[in-house]
BAFI-3210 file (N, C-alpha, C; in Angstrom, 3 decimals, decimal comma, padded with zeros to 6 digits):
// residues 177
n [1|2|3|4|5|6|7|8|9|10|11|12|13|14|15|16|17|18|19|20|21|22|23|24|25|26|27|28|29|30|31|32|33|34|35|36|37|38|39|40|41|42|43|44|45|46|47|48|49|50|51|52|53|54|55|56|57|58|59|60|61|62|63|64|65|66|67|68|69|70|71|72|73|74|75|76|77|78|79|80|81|82|83|84|85|86|87|88|89|90|91|92|93|94|95|96|97|98|99|100|101|102|103|104|105|106|107|108|109|110|111|112|113|114|115|116|117|118|119|120|121|122|123|124|125|126|127|128|129|130|131|132|133|134|135|136|137|138|139|140|141|142|143|144|145|146|147|148|149|150|151|152|153|154|155|156|157|158|159|160|161|162|163|164|165|166|167|168|169|170|171|172|173|174|175|176|177]
n.u [-040,911|-038,742|-035,128|-033,849|-032,082|-031,302|-029,798|-027,933|-026,895|-025,974|-025,784|-026,538|-028,300|-031,124|-031,706|-030,510|-032,130|-034,625|-033,840|-033,268|-035,832|-037,217|-035,756|-036,241|-039,073|-039,236|-037,772|-035,171|-031,708|-029,382|-027,263|-024,734|-023,899|-021,209|-020,017|-020,343|-019,920|-020,033|-020,106|-021,264|-023,862|-024,932|-026,171|-028,694|-032,217|-033,746|-033,013|-032,903|-032,274|-031,198|-030,721|-029,692|-030,786|-028,730|-027,783|-029,173|-028,332|-028,131|-027,147|-024,469|-025,436|-024,000|-023,121|-025,238|-025,641|-023,115|-022,880|-025,064|-025,665|-025,057|-026,886|-029,467|-031,312|-032,397|-034,762|-034,981|-035,132|-035,250|-034,948|-035,272|-034,228|-035,190|-035,748|-037,927|-041,444|-043,101|-044,612|-043,355|-042,375|-039,769|-038,569|-038,962|-037,348|-034,839|-034,554|-034,543|-032,175|-030,276|-030,518|-030,381|-032,685|-033,125|-032,381|-034,287|-036,525|-036,226|-036,189|-037,857|-039,068|-039,106|-039,902|-038,978|-039,538|-037,054|-034,973|-033,426|-030,750|-029,531|-027,325|-025,680|-024,788|-022,303|-019,509|-019,379|-021,980|-023,449|-022,678|-023,722|-026,474|-026,911|-026,364|-028,453|-030,592|-030,191|-030,657|-033,357|-034,543|-034,320|-036,430|-039,793|-042,351|-044,786|-043,916|-042,567|-042,198|-044,166|-042,451|-040,154|-041,038|-041,575|-038,996|-037,719|-039,116|-038,241|-035,546|-032,411|-033,288|-033,967|-035,454|-037,596|-038,923|-039,198|-041,018|-042,299|-044,584|-044,648|-043,143|-044,686|-045,910|-043,596|-042,646|-044,897|-044,874|-042,445|-043,003|-044,973|-043,688]
n.v [005,921|003,118|003,192|002,804|001,013|000,614|-001,721|-002,790|-004,950|-004,700|-005,767|-005,203|-003,090|-003,148|-003,977|-001,926|000,205|-000,517|-000,519|002,189|003,316|002,069|002,960|005,696|005,827|004,876|006,711|006,091|005,302|004,684|002,341|000,940|-002,386|-002,983|-000,855|-000,761|-001,614|-004,159|-002,995|-000,551|-001,281|-001,951|000,154|000,354|-000,419|-001,759|-003,664|-003,663|-005,685|-005,992|-008,069|-009,290|-012,196|-014,840|-017,706|-019,342|-018,131|-015,339|-012,216|-010,931|-011,672|-012,799|-010,943|-010,602|-013,279|-014,194|-012,569|-013,054|-013,939|-011,690|-009,917|-010,915|-010,062|-007,827|-006,252|-007,947|-007,784|-009,236|-008,661|-010,061|-009,852|-010,620|-012,172|-013,902|-014,267|-013,049|-015,004|-017,338|-020,706|-021,199|-019,289|-020,005|-022,253|-021,076|-019,458|-021,464|-022,736|-020,786|-019,999|-021,142|-023,089|-021,944|-019,299|-018,408|-018,035|-015,567|-013,704|-011,719|-012,218|-010,940|-010,754|-009,197|-008,227|-007,920|-006,708|-007,173|-006,825|-008,252|-007,656|-006,223|-007,973|-009,641|-011,535|-014,104|-014,320|-014,258|-016,682|-018,446|-017,887|-018,698|-021,422|-022,162|-021,610|-023,585|-025,895|-025,549|-025,505|-028,120|-029,393|-030,591|-028,487|-028,661|-029,621|-027,588|-025,087|-022,183|-020,072|-020,894|-020,844|-018,113|-017,140|-018,042|-016,519|-013,905|-014,075|-012,783|-010,221|-006,851|-006,274|-004,886|-005,289|-003,872|-002,133|000,413|000,294|-002,277|-002,410|-001,773|-003,762|-004,555|-002,086|-001,320|-003,412|-002,909|-000,362|-001,079|-002,314]
n.w [065,176|064,924|064,775|061,612|059,094|055,683|053,760|050,918|048,228|045,062|041,745|039,082|039,320|039,913|042,568|044,033|043,223|044,350|047,066|047,492|047,099|049,224|051,492|051,256|051,585|054,195|055,521|056,194|056,911|054,268|052,780|050,731|051,123|051,136|052,268|055,007|058,438|061,018|063,597|063,031|062,423|064,844|066,133|065,155|065,196|063,385|060,570|057,186|054,534|051,200|048,387|045,210|043,363|042,539|040,989|042,875|045,180|047,477|046,806|048,580|051,104|053,132|054,976|056,791|057,582|058,673|060,857|062,359|065,031|066,536|065,560|065,764|067,682|066,708|064,475|061,570|058,148|055,030|051,640|048,462|045,051|041,859|038,623|038,598|039,280|042,276|043,513|043,175|043,654|043,845|045,439|048,183|048,267|047,796|050,062|052,013|051,291|051,827|054,498|057,860|059,842|062,429|061,968|060,147|061,723|062,840|060,828|058,438|055,209|051,870|048,391|045,384|042,022|039,556|036,953|033,711|031,477|028,909|027,284|028,954|030,868|032,849|031,590|032,744|033,810|031,446|030,303|032,222|031,961|029,328|029,589|031,286|029,595|027,624|029,126|029,851|027,325|026,521|027,604|027,131|025,906|027,305|029,732|030,930|033,476|034,339|034,898|033,529|030,865|030,614|030,990|028,636|026,779|027,245|026,971|026,101|025,735|026,920|029,910|032,381|035,391|037,684|040,163|041,942|043,531|044,532|046,825|048,959|050,824|052,288|053,309|054,825|056,682|058,094|059,124|060,891|062,963]
ca.u [-040,477|-037,420|-034,029|-033,818|-031,078|-031,531|-028,533|-028,150|-025,781|-026,588|-024,850|-026,986|-029,055|-032,511|-031,731|-030,215|-033,326|-035,589|-033,308|-033,466|-037,265|-037,579|-035,141|-036,952|-040,394|-039,066|-036,887|-034,108|-030,364|-029,170|-025,855|-024,260|-023,386|-019,739|-019,547|-020,826|-019,273|-020,935|-020,256|-022,197|-025,218|-025,390|-026,972|-030,013|-033,212|-034,286|-032,084|-033,520|-031,175|-031,625|-029,711|-030,176|-030,675|-027,772|-027,487|-029,786|-027,754|-028,563|-025,951|-023,991|-026,157|-023,068|-023,062|-026,249|-025,436|-021,930|-023,052|-026,428|-025,775|-025,005|-027,988|-030,762|-032,233|-032,899|-035,732|-034,241|-035,966|-034,432|-035,683|-034,526|-034,647|-034,905|-036,670|-039,113|-042,546|-043,026|-045,295|-042,581|-041,964|-038,308|-038,151|-038,864|-036,162|-033,660|-034,469|-034,122|-030,778|-029,399|-030,678|-030,690|-034,033|-033,176|-032,276|-035,549|-037,496|-035,975|-036,100|-039,037|-038,594|-039,920|-039,278|-039,368|-039,072|-036,042|-034,878|-032,205|-030,345|-028,575|-026,081|-024,848|-024,380|-020,886|-019,213|-019,766|-023,438|-023,938|-022,460|-024,693|-027,803|-026,960|-026,452|-029,814|-031,459|-030,035|-031,323|-034,802|-034,977|-034,350|-037,717|-040,971|-043,074|-045,815|-043,252|-041,925|-042,946|-044,495|-041,224|-039,253|-041,602|-041,347|-037,553|-037,410|-039,720|-037,480|-034,111|-031,688|-033,875|-033,883|-036,759|-037,550|-040,141|-039,203|-042,259|-042,266|-045,771|-044,461|-042,460|-045,661|-046,000|-042,372|-042,647|-045,954|-044,405|-041,439|-043,688|-045,786|-042,858]
ca.v [004,687|002,663|003,577|001,802|001,093|-000,215|-002,123|-003,538|-005,364|-004,689|-006,012|-004,567|-001,875|-003,284|-004,023|-000,572|001,022|-000,844|-000,077|003,649|003,557|001,630|003,891|006,966|005,684|004,667|007,763|005,290|005,431|003,801|002,030|-000,239|-003,238|-002,986|000,334|-000,773|-002,577|-004,679|-002,024|000,485|-001,836|-002,157|001,291|000,314|-001,355|-002,504|-003,801|-004,154|-006,046|-006,407|-008,656|-009,966|-013,652|-015,351|-019,145|-019,769|-017,399|-013,958|-011,396|-010,224|-012,039|-013,257|-009,895|-010,932|-014,644|-014,383|-011,748|-013,285|-014,013|-010,319|-009,131|-011,582|-009,356|-006,675|-006,605|-008,196|-007,988|-009,498|-008,713|-010,568|-009,272|-011,532|-012,127|-014,729|-013,611|-013,167|-016,190|-018,489|-021,700|-021,138|-018,397|-020,782|-023,095|-020,207|-019,091|-022,678|-023,009|-019,734|-019,733|-022,249|-022,998|-020,999|-017,948|-018,058|-017,634|-014,174|-012,866|-011,605|-012,226|-010,401|-010,892|-008,169|-008,556|-007,013|-006,562|-007,713|-006,353|-009,298|-007,144|-005,676|-009,011|-010,014|-012,706|-015,295|-014,394|-014,630|-018,128|-019,106|-017,731|-019,559|-022,806|-022,334|-021,653|-024,910|-026,865|-025,349|-025,839|-029,578|-029,864|-030,436|-027,262|-028,965|-029,926|-026,372|-024,256|-020,855|-019,277|-021,306|-020,318|-016,661|-016,966|-018,203|-015,400|-012,660|-014,326|-011,941|-008,877|-005,992|-006,187|-004,242|-005,548|-003,099|-001,376|000,995|-000,118|-003,601|-002,313|-001,421|-004,725|-004,483|-000,804|-001,387|-004,317|-002,209|000,717|-001,696|-002,914]
ca.w [064,512|065,326|063,897|060,543|058,030|054,503|053,144|049,685|047,378|043,739|040,646|037,842|039,597|040,377|044,033|044,502|042,980|045,400|048,356|047,573|047,297|050,571|052,449|051,133|052,206|055,632|056,043|056,814|056,358|053,129|052,539|050,011|052,203|051,118|052,982|056,381|059,344|062,044|064,699|062,575|062,446|066,214|066,600|064,504|065,706|062,253|059,448|055,956|053,634|049,870|047,514|044,009|043,315|041,567|041,180|044,142|046,296|047,650|046,693|049,763|052,329|054,170|056,005|057,795|058,074|059,526|062,053|062,809|066,489|067,059|064,998|065,838|068,565|065,961|063,441|060,335|056,978|053,848|050,381|047,325|043,778|040,765|037,488|038,828|040,004|043,727|044,006|042,721|044,648|043,884|046,524|049,424|048,133|047,932|051,477|052,727|050,957|052,334|055,930|058,756|060,406|063,547|061,414|059,472|062,748|063,215|059,633|057,572|053,829|050,777|047,069|044,424|040,673|039,033|035,509|033,129|030,154|028,573|026,706|030,029|031,813|032,856|030,769|033,508|033,880|030,112|030,168|033,083|031,373|028,145|030,070|031,770|028,415|027,012|030,005|029,731|025,965|026,373|028,108|026,289|026,272|028,310|031,006|031,451|034,421|033,798|034,996|032,450|029,618|030,629|030,810|027,211|026,038|027,415|026,840|025,154|025,684|028,091|030,564|033,691|036,141|038,928|040,341|043,291|044,295|045,135|048,126|049,995|051,946|053,087|054,018|055,840|057,730|058,902|059,857|061,936|064,026]
c.u [-039,056|-036,369|-033,778|-032,707|-031,505|-030,165|-028,846|-026,821|-026,395|-025,530|-025,242|-027,970|-030,464|-032,604|-031,458|-031,431|-034,373|-035,118|-033,509|-034,934|-037,683|-037,023|-035,866|-038,308|-040,298|-038,281|-035,737|-032,766|-030,183|-027,682|-025,711|-023,598|-021,865|-019,176|-020,007|-020,111|-020,292|-021,159|-021,214|-023,644|-025,799|-026,250|-028,385|-030,916|-033,693|-033,276|-032,852|-032,369|-031,747|-030,476|-030,355|-029,971|-029,740|-027,474|-027,960|-029,142|-028,296|-027,309|-025,643|-024,602|-025,234|-022,915|-024,040|-025,955|-024,251|-022,019|-024,402|-026,566|-025,768|-026,235|-029,373|-031,763|-032,772|-033,999|-034,950|-035,228|-035,024|-035,344|-034,746|-035,076|-034,226|-035,950|-037,962|-040,185|-042,462|-043,719|-044,555|-042,218|-040,452|-037,821|-038,000|-037,614|-034,877|-033,470|-033,982|-032,644|-029,823|-029,456|-031,008|-032,076|-034,116|-033,084|-033,614|-036,620|-037,395|-036,051|-037,416|-038,518|-039,621|-039,167|-039,855|-038,803|-038,126|-036,106|-033,580|-031,983|-029,212|-027,262|-025,148|-024,421|-022,875|-020,714|-019,685|-021,284|-024,053|-023,797|-023,505|-026,103|-027,954|-027,056|-027,869|-030,793|-031,391|-030,752|-032,838|-035,300|-035,007|-035,686|-038,791|-041,737|-044,087|-045,215|-042,586|-042,835|-043,259|-043,261|-040,259|-039,746|-041,353|-039,875|-037,186|-037,960|-038,871|-035,989|-033,501|-032,181|-033,519|-035,294|-036,579|-038,899|-040,191|-040,451|-042,295|-043,454|-045,547|-043,704|-043,434|-045,775|-044,770|-042,369|-043,697|-045,542|-043,419|-042,101|-044,525|-044,994|-042,864]
c.v [004,378|003,096|002,452|002,093|000,160|-000,445|-002,867|-003,932|-005,544|-004,874|-005,222|-003,412|-002,026|-003,274|-002,642|000,337|000,770|-000,340|001,426|003,989|003,214|002,603|005,232|006,889|005,536|005,784|007,124|005,638|004,371|003,603|000,847|-001,097|-003,303|-001,840|000,391|-001,867|-003,006|-003,655|-000,906|-000,005|-001,914|-001,008|001,317|-000,724|-002,297|-002,478|-004,409|-004,422|-006,516|-006,951|-009,355|-011,463|-014,048|-016,801|-019,645|-019,140|-015,987|-013,108|-010,670|-010,640|-012,519|-012,211|-010,209|-012,301|-014,770|-013,577|-011,980|-013,293|-012,630|-009,503|-009,694|-010,923|-008,075|-007,160|-006,759|-008,531|-008,179|-009,462|-009,174|-009,929|-010,234|-011,432|-012,885|-013,944|-013,895|-014,401|-017,472|-019,408|-021,701|-020,305|-019,157|-021,647|-022,286|-019,806|-020,289|-022,973|-022,019|-019,513|-021,007|-022,011|-021,963|-019,556|-017,495|-017,609|-016,150|-013,194|-012,888|-011,443|-011,641|-010,645|-009,835|-008,537|-007,482|-006,878|-007,167|-007,069|-007,283|-008,750|-006,560|-006,711|-009,242|-011,275|-013,989|-015,426|-014,721|-016,130|-018,883|-019,039|-018,607|-021,033|-023,099|-022,439|-023,037|-025,980|-026,773|-025,798|-027,354|-030,164|-029,728|-029,224|-027,532|-029,308|-028,710|-025,681|-022,926|-019,943|-019,610|-020,793|-018,812|-016,344|-017,052|-017,044|-014,139|-012,827|-013,442|-010,515|-008,069|-005,895|-005,571|-004,429|-004,732|-002,224|-000,880|000,543|-001,442|-003,562|-002,080|-002,459|-004,695|-003,208|-000,817|-002,300|-003,600|-001,094|000,163|-002,315|-002,059]
c.w [064,963|064,312|062,890|059,553|056,901|053,863|051,857|049,060|045,999|042,665|039,401|038,061|040,135|041,905|044,616|044,334|044,063|046,761|048,541|047,806|048,723|051,617|052,436|051,841|053,724|056,315|056,824|056,197|055,279|052,902|051,598|051,090|052,239|051,955|054,440|057,176|060,400|063,153|064,323|062,664|063,853|066,736|065,999|065,163|064,603|061,108|058,279|054,991|052,301|049,058|046,333|044,104|042,188|041,901|042,539|045,367|046,339|047,743|048,008|051,083|053,446|055,278|057,131|058,418|059,024|060,821|062,731|064,327|067,140|066,641|065,301|066,786|067,937|065,025|062,145|059,227|055,798|052,633|049,279|046,060|042,675|039,680|037,737|039,561|041,502|044,268|043,630|043,876|044,834|045,070|047,840|049,400|048,322|049,395|052,292|052,495|051,632|053,846|056,689|059,360|061,531|063,062|060,831|060,464|063,078|062,037|058,875|056,146|052,869|049,473|046,139|043,055|040,169|037,530|035,023|031,769|029,739|028,036|027,772|031,065|031,732|032,005|031,457|033,561|032,525|029,893|030,994|032,492|030,132|028,534|030,552|030,598|027,763|027,825|029,835|028,363|025,708|026,832|027,028|026,800|027,393|029,681|031,642|032,461|033,750|033,832|033,862|031,094|029,513|030,398|029,330|026,378|026,109|027,180|025,751|025,077|026,931|028,653|031,943|034,373|037,436|038,978|041,785|044,146|045,028|046,465|049,273|051,116|052,855|053,930|055,128|056,999|058,663|059,730|061,012|063,079|065,287]
res [x|x|x|x|x|x|x|x|x|x|x|x|x|x|x|x|x|x|x|x|x|x|x|x|x|x|x|x|x|x|x|x|x|x|x|x|x|x|x|x|x|x|x|x|x|x|x|x|x|x|x|x|x|x|x|x|x|x|x|x|x|x|x|x|x|x|x|x|x|x|x|x|x|x|x|x|x|x|x|x|x|x|x|x|x|x|x|x|x|x|x|x|x|x|x|x|x|x|x|x|x|x|x|x|x|x|x|x|x|x|x|x|x|x|x|x|x|x|x|x|x|x|x|x|x|x|x|x|x|x|x|x|x|x|x|x|x|x|x|x|x|x|x|x|x|x|x|x|x|x|x|x|x|x|x|x|x|x|x|x|x|x|x|x|x|x|x|x|x|x|x|x|x|x|x|x|x]
***
């Protein structure tokens, strides 16, 4: 198998958990993206990057984006971690917002469900979540998406949707390279 690195940027732990599972299954090197430099990445054939979804952004993805021209000849896999189910239409919109068309041709994307513990959110994230709740609650129930209904059901609770079995498609994809 090709030399593989798994990088991640995790705020609350779900992305780190997935990154560790993926690195373990692939027998790959594992690094928090804050502890790696571009020159270190150049020795790898395959780069797996994981970041949580925050306000339609992917946590830490600038590492891949700003160095894309140097990395595009490598196998690049990006996995996102968020509360929404993997079949969410929101994911395509997030990818479109974060990557130019030419970048998307070189990157394989996966989405994994994370978790949340509202009491451990940062002050800013609590404000953002409360604002989102107010926006969603203004809608009529019949006009809400399934994701919005699910969001209201779990709001304020601790939930964990992480599941090691869900990394299988990503791991199988990397092993098949």
